[in-house]
C-alpha positions in Angstrom: 85.4 84.0 58.6 82.9 82.0 60.8 84.0 79.0 62.9 81.7 76.1 63.3 81.9 74.7 66.8 80.1 71.6 68.0 79.7 71.1 71.7 79.0 67.9 73.5 79.3 66.8 77.1 78.4 63.9 79.5 78.6 61.2 76.9 78.6 58.4 79.6 79.5 55.7 77.1 77.4 56.9 74.2 79.2 58.1 71.2 77.0 59.6 68.5 77.7 60.3 64.9 78.6 64.1 64.6 78.2 66.4 61.7 81.8 67.6 61.4 83.0 71.1 61.2 85.9 73.2 62.5 86.1 72.7 66.3 84.8 69.9 68.5 84.5 70.5 72.2 83.8 67.5 74.7 83.2 68.8 78.2 83.8 65.7 80.3 82.2 62.4 81.7 83.5 60.4 78.6 82.7 56.7 79.4 80.1 54.6 81.0 82.2 52.7 83.6 85.5 54.6 83.6 87.4 51.5 82.6 90.7 51.6 80.6 89.2 49.5 77.8 86.5 52.0 77.1 88.8 54.7 76.4 91.0 52.5 74.1 88.3 50.6 72.3 85.3 53.0 72.3 86.0 56.7 73.0 89.3 57.0 71.2 88.1 55.3 68.0 85.0 57.5 68.1 86.7 60.8 68.5 89.4 59.9 65.9 86.8 59.3 63.2 85.0 62.7 63.8 85.6 65.2 61.0 86.9 68.3 62.7 90.0 70.4 62.2 90.6 70.5 66.0 89.2 68.4 68.8 89.4 69.6 72.5 88.5 67.4 75.5 88.3 67.9 79.3 87.5 65.5 82.1 84.5 65.5 84.4 83.7 64.0 87.8 83.3 60.6 86.4 86.7 60.5 84.8 88.8 59.1 87.6 91.4 57.5 85.3 92.2 60.8 83.8 92.6 62.3 87.1 94.9 59.5 88.3 97.0 59.9 85.0 96.2 56.2 84.1 95.4 57.0 80.5 98.9 57.7 79.1 99.1 61.1 77.2 100.4 59.5 74.1 97.0 57.8 73.7 95.3 61.1 73.5 96.9 61.9 70.1 93.7 62.4 68.3 92.7 65.5 70.4 94.0 68.1 72.8 93.4 67.4 76.3 93.0 70.5 78.6 93.3 70.4 82.3 93.7 73.8 83.8 95.4 74.7 80.6 94.9 76.5 77.3 95.3 76.4 73.6 94.4 78.5 70.5 92.4 77.9 67.3 91.9 80.3 64.5 92.8 83.3 66.7 90.5 82.1 69.6 92.2 81.8 73.0 90.6 78.6 74.8 90.8 77.4 78.4 89.7 74.1 79.8 89.1 73.1 83.4 87.5 69.8 84.7 86.5 70.8 88.2 83.1 70.7 90.0 81.8 70.7 93.6 80.8 67.7 95.6 77.2 67.5 96.9 75.3 65.5 99.5 74.8 61.9 98.5 77.4 62.0 95.6 78.6 58.6 94.4 82.0 58.2 96.0 83.2 56.7 92.7 82.1 59.9 90.8 84.4 62.3 92.5 87.1 63.1 90.1 88.2 66.6 89.8 85.9 67.7 92.6 86.3 70.0 95.6 84.2 70.3 98.8 83.9 74.2 99.0 83.7 77.2 96.7 87.0 78.4 98.3 88.8 75.4 96.9 87.1 75.8 93.6 88.0 79.5 93.4 91.7 78.5 93.5 91.2 76.5 90.4 89.1 79.2 88.5 91.8 81.8 89.5 94.1 80.1 86.9 91.7 81.2 84.1 93.4 83.9 82.1 91.7 87.3 81.6 92.1 87.2 77.8 90.4 84.0 76.8 87.6 83.9 74.2 86.2 80.4 74.9 85.8 78.8 78.3 85.2 75.0 78.8 84.5 73.7 82.2 82.7 70.7 83.4 80.7 72.6 86.0 78.3 75.4 85.0 78.5 78.7 86.7 75.8 79.6 89.3 72.5 80.6 87.8 73.1 79.5 84.2 71.6 76.3 83.0 72.4 74.8 86.4 69.0 73.9 88.0 68.3 70.5 89.5 64.9 69.5 90.8 65.2 68.1 94.3 62.6 66.0 96.2 61.9 67.6 99.6 59.3 66.7 102.4 56.6 68.9 100.9 57.2 67.9 97.2 59.9 69.2 95.0 62.1 72.3 94.6 64.4 73.7 92.1 68.1 74.3 93.2 70.9 76.1 91.4 74.0 73.9 91.5 76.6 75.9 89.6 79.6 77.4 91.0 79.4 80.9 92.6 83.1 81.6 92.2 83.0 80.6 88.5 80.5 83.4 87.6 83.0 86.3 87.4 85.3 84.2 85.1 82.6 83.2 82.7 81.6 86.8 82.6 85.1 88.2 81.8 84.8 90.7 78.9 86.7 88.5 76.3 84.7 85.4 76.8 82.3 84.8 74.0 81.4 81.2 74.7 81.3 79.2 77.8 80.7 75.4 77.3 80.0 73.0 80.2 77.7 70.0 81.2 77.4 68.1 84.4 73.8 69.1 85.1 72.0 66.8 82.8 68.6 68.3 83.4 69.7 71.7 81.9 70.7 70.8 78.4 70.5 73.7 76.1 71.9 77.1 75.1 71.4 80.6 76.5 72.4 84.0 75.1 72.9 86.7 77.5 70.6 89.5 75.9 72.9 92.3 77.2 76.5 91.0 76.7 75.8 88.6 73.9 77.8 85.8 75.6 76.8 82.4 74.7 76.4 79.7 77.4 76.0 76.0 76.3 75.1 73.1 78.6 76.0 70.4 76.3 75.0 67.2 78.2 74.2 64.4 75.8 72.2 62.4 78.3 69.3 63.3 80.4 68.9 62.8 84.2 68.1 59.1 83.6 71.3 58.8 81.5 69.3 58.3 78.4 71.0 59.7 75.2 68.2 61.9 74.1 70.0 65.2 73.2 72.2 66.2 70.4 75.4 68.1 70.1 74.9 71.9 70.1 76.4 74.0 67.3 77.8 77.5 67.9 79.1 79.6 65.0 81.5 82.3 66.0 
């Protein structure tokens, strides 16, 4: 039996109408201003009306209230919230983790679930079990849909911004799908031609925070 999975990330306060299916994955950065009212009056009603048999949400670097625990767990009844934790759906073992790495010039108000070094991130990724089928992180792994174009003295250059220490976990034999966001410029899907693993950068907004993308459907 095939499973219809819709992936979306980096909503930043935009809440599109979705097709509906079996499983919805939301990979962080949920609201525009990270205010309690946005969760209660906008995000929660939106996700409650989506038509999926299961909904999974993780946080991202803009979700300070989730890191502080200021959104009560009982409010999150319409979905399963994963934070370095796992769940199952239709035989798929799923793990969700919100962490990403800080970078130079990062807005100090956008540092939820961030670490300054790869060594610190590696400690979080080490919690990922070996037998998972579906991995959800806010950060991409290094080299896969993670490029940011930076302005430099002579013009521009492309820079990989994903996590080095996440690579080996996304490449674990059982992992069939890795869903993430964070890098708005790299929205899209990549299928490794050798392993067949599917990587999805599901950012809904572009680098200008405009809601120009769509949720990405994967069928497993």
